[in-house]
KEKE-3310 file (N, C-alpha, C; in steps of 0.2 Angstrom, whole numbers, plus 5000, padded with zeros to 4 digits):
npx = (5004:5003:5010:4998:4989:4995:4989:4994:4992:4979:4975:4981:4974:4961:4962:4965:4953:4945:4940:4944:4938:4927:4918:4928:4932:4926:4934:4932:4929:4940:4942:4951:4961:4973:4969:4963:4948:4937:4923:4917:4909:4899:4893:4876:4872:4876:4887:4903:4915:4931:4946:4961:4975:4989:5001:5006:5001:4997:4994:4983:4974:4973:4967:4955:4948:4948:4942:4930:4924:4922:4914:4902:4899:4895:4883:4883:4880:4890:4901:4901:4915:4920:4931:4948:4965:4978:4992:4993:4988:4975:4957:4940:4925:4908:4897:4889:4883:4879:4873:4874:4874:4875:4869:4856:4854:4855:4844:4833:4818:4820:4815:4817:4831:4838:4833:4839:4852:4852:4848:4860:4869:4864:4869:4881:4881:4881:4894:4902:4901:4910:4923:4935:4948:4949:4947:4959:4968:4973:4983:4977:4969:4978:4986:4998:4996:4984:4991:5000:4992:4987:4999:5001:4990:4994:5005:5000:4988:4992:5006:5006:5010:5023:5029:5028:5034:5029:5033:5045:5041:5028:5025:5029:5019:5008:5011:5011:4998:4990:4994:4989:4975:4975:4979:4968:4958:4961:4959:4953:4946:4938:4933:4928:4928:4938:4931:4927:4930:4926:4933:4932:4919:4908:4896:4898:4904:4894:4885:4869:4862:4856:4839:4839:4847:4859:4876:4892:4907:4925:4932:4944:4953:4948:4948:4952:4944:4939:4922:4914:4920:4916:4902:4904:4911:4901:4891:4895:4902:4907:4893:4884:4886:4878:4866:4857:4863:4865:4880:4882:4881:4892:4909:4919:4933:4935:4927:4933:4946:4944:4939:4949:4958:4953:4952:4965:4968:4959:4964:4976:4972:4967:4978:4984:4978:4964:4950:4937:4937:4935:4922:4921:4932:4928:4917:4923:4930:4920:4914:4924:4924:4911:4909:4919:4922:4921:4928:4935:4947:4952:4951:4961:4967:4960:4965:4973:4966)
npy = (4994:5011:5026:5036:5049:5066:5079:5091:5093:5097:5111:5116:5108:5113:5126:5124:5119:5129:5132:5139:5149:5143:5134:5125:5108:5092:5078:5061:5044:5032:5016:5001:5006:5019:5031:5048:5055:5069:5078:5091:5106:5115:5127:5133:5125:5112:5098:5091:5077:5078:5071:5064:5057:5045:5049:5060:5059:5046:5028:5023:5034:5038:5027:5026:5037:5034:5021:5023:5031:5022:5013:5021:5024:5011:5010:5009:5015:5027:5038:5055:5063:5078:5087:5085:5083:5077:5080:5085:5075:5074:5075:5080:5074:5067:5068:5055:5054:5044:5032:5015:4998:4990:4996:4995:4981:4979:4985:4980:4969:4952:4944:4952:4953:4945:4949:4962:4958:4952:4963:4970:4961:4960:4972:4969:4963:4974:4979:4969:4972:4982:4989:4978:4983:4992:4984:4978:4987:4985:4971:4955:4943:4929:4913:4916:4929:4926:4917:4926:4934:4925:4922:4934:4933:4923:4929:4940:4935:4923:4924:4936:4948:4946:4945:4933:4921:4906:4889:4881:4870:4871:4883:4879:4870:4878:4886:4876:4871:4882:4887:4877:4880:4893:4890:4883:4892:4901:4894:4893:4882:4876:4887:4895:4907:4922:4937:4955:4962:4969:4968:4972:4970:4972:4975:4987:4994:4998:5011:5019:5029:5046:5046:5032:5022:5009:5012:5010:5010:5013:5006:5006:4996:4987:4972:4958:4943:4928:4923:4921:4928:4942:4940:4931:4939:4949:4941:4933:4941:4952:4963:4955:4942:4937:4934:4921:4911:4899:4890:4882:4885:4892:4893:4883:4885:4898:4906:4902:4907:4920:4923:4918:4927:4940:4938:4939:4953:4959:4955:4961:4975:4975:4972:4984:4992:4994:4991:4990:4981:4969:4962:4959:4951:4940:4936:4932:4921:4912:4910:4903:4891:4886:4884:4876:4861:4846:4835:4839:4846:4857:4856:4854:4866:4872:4868:4879:4888)
npz = (5000:4996:5003:5013:5005:5006:5017:5013:5000:4999:4999:4987:4977:4980:4976:4962:4957:4959:4971:4982:4990:4995:5008:5021:5017:5023:5030:5024:5029:5022:5013:5010:5002:4997:4994:4998:5004:5003:5008:4999:5001:4989:4978:4980:4991:4988:4986:4982:4980:4984:4979:4984:4978:4982:4975:4962:4945:4943:4939:4944:4945:4932:4926:4933:4928:4914:4914:4921:4911:4901:4907:4910:4896:4893:4900:4914:4929:4936:4947:4942:4934:4938:4938:4934:4940:4936:4938:4950:4958:4961:4961:4957:4960:4958:4972:4979:4991:5006:5006:5004:4996:5006:5017:5012:5012:5026:5031:5024:5023:5026:5016:5005:5002:4993:4981:4981:4979:4967:4959:4960:4954:4941:4936:4932:4919:4911:4915:4910:4896:4892:4882:4876:4876:4886:4897:4897:4902:4915:4921:4917:4928:4933:4936:4943:4948:4957:4966:4971:4978:4988:4995:5001:5010:5018:5024:5031:5038:5045:5048:5055:5049:5047:5059:5066:5059:5049:5052:5042:5035:5036:5030:5017:5014:5014:5003:4992:4993:4992:4980:4971:4973:4967:4954:4950:4951:4941:4929:4914:4908:4917:4924:4915:4901:4902:4908:4907:4923:4938:4950:4964:4969:4979:4992:4999:4989:4980:4978:4982:4972:4970:4965:4964:4957:4957:4959:4953:4962:4964:4954:4947:4946:4937:4926:4916:4921:4929:4926:4937:4947:4951:4955:4966:4975:4977:4983:4994:5003:5016:5020:5013:5016:5026:5020:5015:5002:4990:4985:4975:4961:4958:4954:4965:4967:4963:4971:4984:4982:4982:4994:5003:4999:5003:5017:5021:5018:5027:5039:5038:5039:5052:5060:5057:5066:5064:5069:5063:5053:5058:5059:5045:5043:5051:5043:5031:5036:5040:5027:5021:5028:5027:5013:5008:5001:5010:5007:4996:4984:4990:5004:5013:5016:5026:5038:5041:5047)
capx = (5000:5007:5008:4992:4989:4996:4984:4997:4989:4972:4974:4982:4968:4955:4964:4965:4946:4941:4936:4948:4933:4922:4919:4933:4929:4927:4937:4928:4933:4941:4942:4957:4965:4977:4967:4959:4942:4935:4917:4918:4903:4900:4888:4869:4871:4878:4894:4907:4920:4938:4950:4968:4979:4995:5006:5003:5001:4997:4990:4976:4970:4972:4963:4949:4945:4947:4937:4924:4921:4920:4908:4897:4897:4891:4876:4884:4880:4897:4901:4903:4921:4919:4937:4954:4971:4983:4998:4992:4986:4968:4951:4934:4920:4901:4896:4883:4880:4882:4870:4877:4870:4876:4864:4850:4853:4854:4837:4827:4816:4824:4813:4819:4838:4840:4831:4844:4858:4850:4848:4867:4872:4862:4873:4887:4880:4884:4901:4905:4900:4915:4927:4941:4954:4948:4948:4966:4973:4976:4984:4972:4970:4980:4987:5003:4992:4981:4995:5003:4987:4987:5005:4999:4986:4999:5010:4996:4984:4995:5012:5005:5014:5030:5032:5027:5034:5027:5039:5047:5037:5021:5025:5029:5013:5003:5013:5009:4991:4987:4996:4984:4969:4976:4979:4961:4953:4963:4959:4947:4943:4933:4929:4925:4932:4938:4926:4929:4929:4926:4938:4930:4912:4904:4890:4901:4906:4889:4881:4862:4863:4849:4836:4838:4851:4865:4881:4898:4913:4932:4932:4950:4956:4944:4953:4949:4945:4934:4915:4911:4924:4912:4897:4905:4912:4895:4886:4898:4907:4905:4886:4880:4887:4872:4860:4858:4864:4868:4886:4883:4881:4898:4916:4922:4940:4935:4924:4938:4952:4942:4938:4955:4962:4951:4954:4972:4967:4955:4969:4981:4969:4966:4985:4986:4974:4958:4946:4931:4937:4934:4916:4922:4936:4924:4913:4927:4932:4914:4913:4929:4923:4905:4909:4925:4920:4925:4932:4937:4954:4955:4949:4967:4969:4956:4969:4977:4961)
capy = (5000:5017:5031:5040:5056:5071:5084:5097:5093:5099:5118:5117:5106:5117:5132:5122:5118:5136:5131:5142:5153:5138:5132:5119:5101:5087:5071:5055:5038:5028:5009:4999:5010:5024:5038:5051:5058:5075:5081:5098:5110:5119:5132:5131:5120:5105:5096:5086:5074:5080:5065:5065:5051:5045:5053:5063:5056:5039:5024:5022:5040:5038:5021:5028:5041:5030:5015:5026:5034:5016:5010:5025:5022:5004:5010:5008:5022:5029:5045:5059:5066:5085:5090:5081:5086:5072:5083:5086:5069:5076:5075:5082:5069:5068:5066:5051:5053:5039:5026:5010:4992:4986:4998:4993:4975:4979:4988:4977:4963:4946:4941:4956:4954:4941:4953:4967:4956:4951:4969:4971:4956:4963:4978:4965:4962:4980:4979:4965:4974:4987:4987:4974:4987:4995:4979:4976:4992:4982:4964:4950:4938:4923:4909:4919:4934:4924:4915:4931:4937:4921:4923:4940:4931:4919:4934:4944:4931:4918:4926:4942:4953:4944:4944:4926:4916:4899:4884:4880:4864:4873:4888:4876:4867:4883:4888:4871:4870:4888:4887:4873:4884:4898:4888:4880:4898:4904:4889:4894:4876:4875:4893:4899:4912:4928:4943:4961:4960:4975:4966:4973:4971:4970:4979:4994:4998:5000:5016:5020:5036:5050:5043:5025:5018:5007:5016:5007:5015:5009:5002:5008:4990:4982:4968:4952:4938:4922:4925:4920:4932:4947:4937:4928:4944:4952:4937:4930:4945:4958:4963:4950:4935:4935:4933:4914:4910:4893:4891:4877:4888:4896:4889:4883:4888:4906:4908:4901:4911:4927:4923:4918:4934:4946:4937:4942:4960:4961:4954:4967:4981:4974:4973:4991:4996:4996:4985:4991:4976:4962:4958:4957:4945:4934:4934:4928:4914:4908:4908:4898:4885:4884:4883:4872:4854:4843:4830:4842:4847:4863:4855:4854:4873:4873:4868:4885:4893)
capz = (5000:4996:5009:5012:5002:5011:5017:5010:4993:4999:4997:4980:4974:4980:4972:4955:4956:4960:4978:4988:4994:4998:5015:5021:5016:5029:5028:5024:5030:5016:5014:5011:4998:5000:4992:5003:5001:5007:5006:4998:5000:4983:4977:4981:4996:4985:4988:4978:4983:4982:4980:4984:4977:4985:4971:4956:4938:4945:4935:4947:4943:4924:4925:4936:4923:4907:4915:4922:4905:4897:4911:4908:4889:4893:4903:4921:4933:4940:4949:4937:4935:4937:4936:4935:4940:4938:4940:4958:4961:4964:4956:4960:4958:4960:4978:4979:4998:5011:5006:4999:4996:5013:5021:5009:5014:5033:5033:5020:5026:5024:5009:4999:5001:4987:4976:4980:4976:4960:4956:4959:4949:4934:4933:4929:4912:4908:4916:4905:4889:4891:4877:4879:4877:4892:4902:4898:4905:4921:4919:4919:4933:4931:4942:4947:4952:4962:4971:4975:4983:4993:4999:5005:5015:5023:5028:5036:5042:5048:5051:5058:5046:5047:5066:5068:5053:5049:5051:5035:5032:5036:5024:5010:5013:5012:4996:4988:4992:4989:4973:4968:4972:4962:4947:4948:4950:4935:4923:4910:4906:4922:4927:4910:4898:4906:4906:4911:4930:4942:4955:4971:4968:4985:4994:5001:4983:4976:4981:4980:4969:4970:4959:4965:4953:4960:4956:4955:4963:4965:4948:4943:4945:4932:4922:4914:4926:4929:4926:4944:4952:4954:4958:4972:4979:4979:4987:4999:5006:5020:5022:5009:5018:5030:5016:5013:4995:4988:4982:4970:4955:4957:4955:4972:4967:4962:4978:4989:4981:4984:5002:5006:4998:5007:5023:5022:5018:5033:5044:5038:5041:5059:5063:5057:5070:5061:5071:5059:5048:5062:5056:5038:5044:5053:5038:5027:5039:5039:5020:5019:5032:5025:5006:5006:5001:5015:5004:4990:4983:4994:5011:5017:5018:5032:5044:5043:5051)
cpx = (5004:5005:5002:4994:4990:4991:4987:4994:4982:4971:4976:4977:4962:4956:4963:4958:4942:4937:4939:4943:4928:4923:4924:4929:4930:4929:4932:4932:4934:4940:4949:4963:4969:4975:4963:4953:4940:4928:4917:4912:4905:4894:4881:4868:4873:4885:4897:4912:4927:4942:4957:4971:4986:5001:5003:5004:5001:4993:4983:4971:4968:4967:4956:4945:4943:4942:4931:4920:4918:4914:4902:4894:4893:4885:4877:4884:4886:4897:4904:4910:4920:4925:4943:4961:4977:4990:4999:4990:4979:4963:4945:4928:4913:4901:4889:4880:4883:4879:4872:4872:4870:4870:4857:4849:4852:4847:4831:4825:4819:4822:4815:4827:4841:4839:4836:4850:4857:4851:4856:4870:4870:4866:4880:4887:4882:4891:4905:4905:4905:4920:4933:4947:4955:4950:4955:4971:4976:4978:4979:4974:4973:4983:4993:5000:4989:4985:4999:4998:4987:4993:5004:4994:4990:5003:5006:4991:4987:5002:5012:5010:5021:5033:5032:5028:5032:5033:5039:5042:5030:5020:5025:5022:5008:5005:5010:5001:4987:4988:4991:4977:4970:4976:4972:4957:4955:4962:4953:4943:4938:4930:4926:4929:4932:4934:4929:4926:4930:4932:4936:4923:4908:4900:4892:4903:4901:4884:4874:4862:4856:4846:4835:4843:4857:4871:4888:4903:4919:4933:4939:4954:4953:4949:4949:4950:4939:4927:4912:4914:4919:4906:4898:4907:4906:4891:4889:4903:4904:4897:4882:4881:4882:4866:4862:4858:4868:4874:4887:4883:4887:4904:4918:4929:4940:4932:4929:4944:4950:4942:4944:4959:4960:4952:4961:4972:4964:4960:4974:4978:4968:4973:4987:4982:4967:4953:4939:4931:4935:4928:4917:4927:4933:4920:4917:4929:4926:4912:4917:4927:4916:4905:4915:4922:4924:4930:4935:4944:4957:4954:4955:4969:4965:4960:4973:4972:4962)
cpy = (5006:5021:5035:5047:5061:5077:5091:5098:5096:5106:5119:5114:5110:5123:5130:5121:5124:5135:5135:5146:5149:5136:5126:5113:5097:5081:5066:5049:5034:5020:5007:5003:5016:5031:5041:5055:5064:5077:5089:5102:5115:5124:5129:5126:5112:5103:5091:5082:5076:5074:5066:5058:5051:5049:5055:5058:5048:5035:5023:5028:5040:5032:5023:5032:5037:5024:5018:5028:5028:5013:5014:5024:5016:5004:5009:5015:5022:5036:5049:5062:5074:5089:5085:5084:5081:5074:5084:5080:5070:5076:5077:5078:5070:5065:5062:5050:5047:5033:5021:5004:4989:4989:4996:4986:4974:4981:4984:4971:4957:4944:4946:4956:4950:4946:4959:4964:4954:4957:4971:4967:4958:4968:4975:4964:4968:4981:4975:4967:4980:4984:4983:4978:4990:4990:4976:4982:4989:4974:4960:4946:4932:4919:4912:4925:4931:4921:4920:4934:4932:4921:4929:4938:4927:4924:4938:4940:4926:4919:4933:4948:4952:4943:4937:4921:4909:4895:4883:4875:4867:4879:4885:4872:4872:4885:4882:4871:4876:4889:4883:4877:4889:4896:4885:4887:4901:4900:4890:4888:4874:4881:4897:4904:4918:4933:4949:4961:4967:4974:4967:4974:4968:4976:4986:4998:4999:5005:5017:5028:5040:5048:5036:5020:5016:5010:5012:5012:5010:5004:5003:5001:4985:4979:4962:4947:4933:4925:4925:4925:4938:4945:4934:4934:4948:4948:4934:4934:4951:4957:4957:4943:4933:4933:4926:4913:4903:4894:4886:4879:4892:4891:4889:4886:4895:4909:4908:4906:4918:4928:4923:4925:4939:4944:4940:4950:4962:4960:4959:4973:4981:4975:4980:4995:4998:4991:4985:4984:4969:4959:4955:4951:4939:4931:4930:4921:4910:4906:4902:4891:4882:4881:4879:4865:4850:4838:4832:4843:4853:4862:4856:4861:4875:4873:4874:4890:4890)
cpz = (5000:5002:5008:5009:5007:5011:5014:5003:4993:4996:4989:4975:4974:4976:4964:4953:4957:4966:4984:4992:4997:5005:5015:5020:5023:5026:5029:5026:5024:5018:5014:5007:5001:4998:4998:5000:5006:5004:5005:4997:4993:4983:4978:4986:4994:4988:4982:4982:4980:4984:4979:4983:4980:4982:4965:4950:4939:4940:4937:4945:4936:4923:4928:4931:4916:4908:4917:4916:4901:4900:4909:4901:4889:4897:4911:4924:4937:4942:4943:4939:4933:4935:4938:4935:4941:4940:4947:4961:4964:4958:4960:4956:4961:4967:4978:4986:5001:5010:5001:5000:5002:5017:5019:5012:5022:5035:5029:5024:5023:5017:5003:4998:4995:4981:4975:4977:4969:4956:4955:4954:4942:4931:4930:4922:4908:4909:4911:4898:4888:4886:4880:4880:4883:4898:4902:4900:4911:4918:4921:4925:4930:4937:4946:4951:4958:4968:4975:4980:4989:4998:5004:5011:5021:5027:5033:5041:5047:5051:5054:5056:5046:5054:5069:5062:5054:5049:5044:5031:5031:5030:5017:5009:5011:5004:4991:4987:4990:4982:4968:4967:4967:4955:4945:4947:4944:4928:4920:4908:4911:4925:4922:4907:4902:4903:4910:4918:4934:4947:4962:4971:4974:4987:4996:4995:4978:4980:4978:4978:4970:4964:4960:4962:4957:4956:4958:4956:4964:4960:4944:4942:4940:4927:4920:4919:4925:4930:4933:4949:4955:4957:4965:4977:4981:4984:4993:5003:5010:5021:5019:5012:5023:5026:5013:5005:4994:4984:4976:4963:4953:4958:4962:4972:4967:4969:4983:4988:4983:4991:5005:5005:5002:5014:5025:5022:5024:5039:5044:5041:5049:5063:5062:5061:5068:5062:5067:5055:5052:5059:5049:5038:5046:5047:5033:5030:5039:5032:5019:5022:5028:5018:5004:5006:5005:5012:4997:4990:4988:5002:5016:5020:5024:5038:5046:5047:5058)
residu = (UNK:UNK:UNK:UNK:UNK:UNK:UNK:UNK:UNK:UNK:UNK:UNK:UNK:UNK:UNK:UNK:UNK:UNK:UNK:UNK:UNK:UNK:UNK:UNK:UNK:UNK:UNK:UNK:UNK:UNK:UNK:UNK:UNK:UNK:UNK:UNK:UNK:UNK:UNK:UNK:UNK:UNK:UNK:UNK:UNK:UNK:UNK:UNK:UNK:UNK:UNK:UNK:UNK:UNK:UNK:UNK:UNK:UNK:UNK:UNK:UNK:UNK:UNK:UNK:UNK:UNK:UNK:UNK:UNK:UNK:UNK:UNK:UNK:UNK:UNK:UNK:UNK:UNK:UNK:UNK:UNK:UNK:UNK:UNK:UNK:UNK:UNK:UNK:UNK:UNK:UNK:UNK:UNK:UNK:UNK:UNK:UNK:UNK:UNK:UNK:UNK:UNK:UNK:UNK:UNK:UNK:UNK:UNK:UNK:UNK:UNK:UNK:UNK:UNK:UNK:UNK:UNK:UNK:UNK:UNK:UNK:UNK:UNK:UNK:UNK:UNK:UNK:UNK:UNK:UNK:UNK:UNK:UNK:UNK:UNK:UNK:UNK:UNK:UNK:UNK:UNK:UNK:UNK:UNK:UNK:UNK:UNK:UNK:UNK:UNK:UNK:UNK:UNK:UNK:UNK:UNK:UNK:UNK:UNK:UNK:UNK:UNK:UNK:UNK:UNK:UNK:UNK:UNK:UNK:UNK:UNK:UNK:UNK:UNK:UNK:UNK:UNK:UNK:UNK:UNK:UNK:UNK:UNK:UNK:UNK:UNK:UNK:UNK:UNK:UNK:UNK:UNK:UNK:UNK:UNK:UNK:UNK:UNK:UNK:UNK:UNK:UNK:UNK:UNK:UNK:UNK:UNK:UNK:UNK:UNK:UNK:UNK:UNK:UNK:UNK:UNK:UNK:UNK:UNK:UNK:UNK:UNK:UNK:UNK:UNK:UNK:UNK:UNK:UNK:UNK:UNK:UNK:UNK:UNK:UNK:UNK:UNK:UNK:UNK:UNK:UNK:UNK:UNK:UNK:UNK:UNK:UNK:UNK:UNK:UNK:UNK:UNK:UNK:UNK:UNK:UNK:UNK:UNK:UNK:UNK:UNK:UNK:UNK:UNK:UNK:UNK:UNK:UNK:UNK:UNK:UNK:UNK:UNK:UNK:UNK:UNK:UNK:UNK:UNK:UNK:UNK:UNK:UNK:UNK:UNK:UNK:UNK:UNK:UNK:UNK:UNK:UNK:UNK:UNK:UNK:UNK:UNK:UNK:UNK:UNK:UNK:UNK:UNK:UNK:UNK)
# end
């Protein structure tokens, strides 16, 4: 993870965007990434989000603009880009408010929650229609990529960020078994041909925009990946984990690779002093236990929990 964006960039960005005379913005809590967000009051009682990237002229900022434009052209609701200053590592984007799909799920009657997840999965049909050249701005998921993510999980979830290294034999066992999972998750012969994939398609990254449409955010990492990757992220992660969904329609390897991957991310955030991620960590552990076939090829990984 890059160093967080410095607040020293805030005033130059406000000046660039003609906001020097506007009221001071208020910082918003971010998620795992290094970008910083500020809610900036604008004329007429409205507001925009001022985004600060960790460094100027970043690939992430260029990808956000290019991929966002492609998703919009494909019919996906995304935040509007009001102004962009890559040389400052700053952007001014549409403020969608605070309501996301996780809030919808928490407040909806139990019988309506599957409908909400179906609504979100329908958006993926549009995501998958973006031009392939856009989906290749980032490297496609492959076995090497998936294995590196699972190494990250070993480092943070089982070795406490390197403070408690696994014994050599145990580390080798993880590498072997996690590598098999990574290869299975990346094998198009069993998981299907790769499609444009949001990469982080969960309930907290789907905002409920004014007017009611679900709006995708954090799409700068879009790339080609297994068809089940976004659906299992949506249905078996964070807030949606509490909604009973059968896993038989999805690739076990893809579902488990994603669940093990995010377990590592949540463990890292907790070790960095962010206990907000504890419920998400516990959800990932439940998903791994619940959806690993007891006599299947990935059952041996359960011993690491």
